[in-house]
C-alpha positions as CSV (number, residue, x, y, z in Angstrom):
1,M,85.6,86.9,25.5
2,I,88.6,87.3,27.7
3,K,88.3,83.7,28.8
4,Q,88.4,82.6,25.1
5,H,91.5,84.7,24.4
6,A,93.2,83.2,27.5
7,I,92.3,79.7,26.4
8,I,93.5,80.3,22.8
9,A,96.7,82.0,24.1
10,S,97.3,79.1,26.4
11,I,96.9,76.6,23.6
12,V,99.2,78.5,21.3
13,L,101.7,78.8,24.1
14,L,101.4,75.1,24.8
15,F,102.1,74.2,21.1
16,F,105.0,76.6,21.0
17,A,106.5,75.3,24.2
18,S,106.1,71.6,23.3
19,G,107.6,72.3,19.8
20,C,110.6,74.0,21.3
21,A,111.2,71.4,23.9
22,S,111.1,68.5,21.5
23,T,114.0,68.0,19.1
24,D,112.9,64.6,17.9
25,A,111.4,65.8,14.7
26,F,114.3,68.1,14.0
27,S,116.8,65.4,14.9
28,R,115.2,62.8,12.7
29,D,115.5,65.1,9.7
30,R,119.1,65.9,10.5
31,T,120.4,62.4,11.4
32,M,120.4,58.9,10.0
33,K,121.4,55.4,11.1
34,V,124.2,53.5,9.6
35,T,125.5,50.0,10.2
36,I,129.1,49.5,11.2
37,F,130.9,46.3,12.1
38,V,132.8,46.0,15.4
39,P,134.5,43.1,17.1
40,A,132.1,40.8,18.9
41,D,134.5,40.6,21.8
42,P,136.6,43.8,21.8
43,Q,138.7,42.6,24.7
44,A,139.7,39.4,23.0
45,Y,140.2,41.3,19.7
46,G,142.6,43.7,21.4
47,E,144.4,41.0,23.2
48,M,144.9,39.1,20.0
49,I,146.6,42.2,18.5
50,T,148.7,43.3,21.4
51,G,149.2,40.1,23.3
52,E,149.5,37.3,20.7
53,Q,150.4,39.8,18.0
54,D,148.4,37.7,15.5
55,F,146.9,40.3,13.3
56,Q,145.4,37.9,10.8
57,R,143.6,35.9,13.4
58,A,142.4,39.1,15.0
59,A,140.9,40.3,11.6
60,A,139.3,36.8,11.2
61,M,137.5,37.0,14.6
62,P,133.8,37.4,14.7
63,F,132.4,40.9,14.1
64,I,128.9,42.1,14.8
65,K,126.7,44.7,13.2
66,Q,126.1,47.9,15.3
67,R,123.6,50.6,14.3
68,V,124.9,54.1,14.9
69,V,123.2,57.5,14.6
70,V,125.2,59.9,12.5
71,P,124.6,63.3,11.0
72,Y,122.6,63.1,7.8
73,S,124.7,62.6,4.6
74,R,123.9,61.7,1.0
75,D,127.1,59.7,1.0
76,L,126.2,56.5,2.9
77,L,129.6,54.9,2.4
78,R,131.5,57.9,3.8
79,A,129.1,58.3,6.7
80,S,129.4,54.6,7.6
81,T,133.2,54.8,7.4
82,E,133.4,57.9,9.5
83,A,131.1,56.2,12.1
84,A,133.4,53.2,12.1
85,V,136.4,55.4,12.6
86,R,134.7,57.3,15.4
87,E,133.9,53.9,17.0
88,I,137.6,53.0,16.9
89,G,138.3,56.1,19.1
90,S,141.8,57.5,19.6
91,S,145.3,56.4,19.4
92,Q,148.3,58.0,21.1
93,M,148.3,60.5,18.2
94,G,144.7,61.6,19.0
95,P,141.4,60.7,17.3
96,T,141.6,58.5,14.3
97,T,140.4,60.3,11.2
98,I,140.1,59.8,7.5
99,V,142.7,61.8,5.6
100,Y,142.1,60.4,2.1
101,W,139.0,58.9,0.6
102,K,138.2,57.9,-3.0
103,I,135.8,55.3,-4.4
104,E,136.7,54.1,-7.9
105,N,135.5,51.0,-9.8
106,G,134.5,49.0,-6.7
107,T,137.7,49.9,-4.8
108,A,137.8,52.1,-1.8
109,F,141.1,53.9,-1.5
110,I,141.5,55.1,2.1
111,L,144.1,56.5,4.3
112,L,143.6,57.2,8.0
113,N,145.8,59.6,9.9
114,I,147.5,56.5,11.5
115,D,148.5,55.4,8.0
116,T,150.4,58.7,7.2
117,D,152.1,59.4,10.5
118,G,154.4,56.8,12.2
119,W,155.1,56.3,15.8
120,A,156.0,53.4,18.1
121,G,153.0,51.1,18.1
122,V,151.4,52.4,14.9
123,G,151.4,48.8,13.5
124,Y,149.1,47.8,16.4
125,A,146.8,50.7,15.7
126,R,146.5,49.8,12.0
127,A,146.0,46.1,12.9
128,Y,143.1,47.1,15.2
129,D,141.5,49.8,13.0
130,H,141.8,48.5,9.4
131,P,139.6,45.4,9.8
132,I,136.8,47.5,11.4
133,V,136.8,49.9,8.5
134,E,137.2,47.1,5.9
135,K,134.3,45.0,7.3
136,T,132.1,48.1,7.5
137,L,132.8,49.0,3.8
138,L,132.6,45.5,2.4
139,Q,128.9,45.2,3.5
140,F,128.2,47.4,0.5
141,K,127.7,45.4,-2.8
142,N,129.5,48.1,-4.9
143,I,132.7,47.8,-2.8
144,K,134.9,44.8,-3.7
145,Q,138.2,45.7,-2.1
146,I,139.8,48.2,0.2
147,V,143.3,49.7,-0.6
148,W,145.1,51.5,2.1
149,N,146.7,54.0,-0.2
150,E,145.9,56.8,-2.7
151,A,144.3,55.9,-5.9
152,P,146.7,55.6,-8.9
153,G,147.6,59.1,-10.1
154,D,146.6,60.8,-6.8
155,H,149.1,62.1,-4.3
156,I,148.6,63.6,-0.9
157,T,151.2,65.3,1.2
158,R,152.3,63.1,4.1
């Protein structure tokens, strides 16, 4: 009888321990994958912006899809945009973040913190960041254009 209790207790302990050690099931429920677009050759992309200063050619360079795990969200567009912004990284003003977001009639109205605060070199940061966000959003059929400003009638404090 004691042997049976010991075996049952061992099995219960094993299930408990394996459940606590594994976060895969929990993580899958709490995360999701989104697709973002990033420059196929980040070094050449950066050099086109900072070296040749040809922002239009940089934006026209090849981009590739990249799958990224993000916290679960019901708003796939926002989650994808935030993932693209995180992929961009930081500027001299700190991490790039979304400070304004509105989707209206196929238009994404967006402002990043780099759009609302100027410093020497902000033009380069915008030239680097905007195409990544634009290409990520334009993969969605319901997005037809991106406007780097507030929606008409809205106003944020800058």
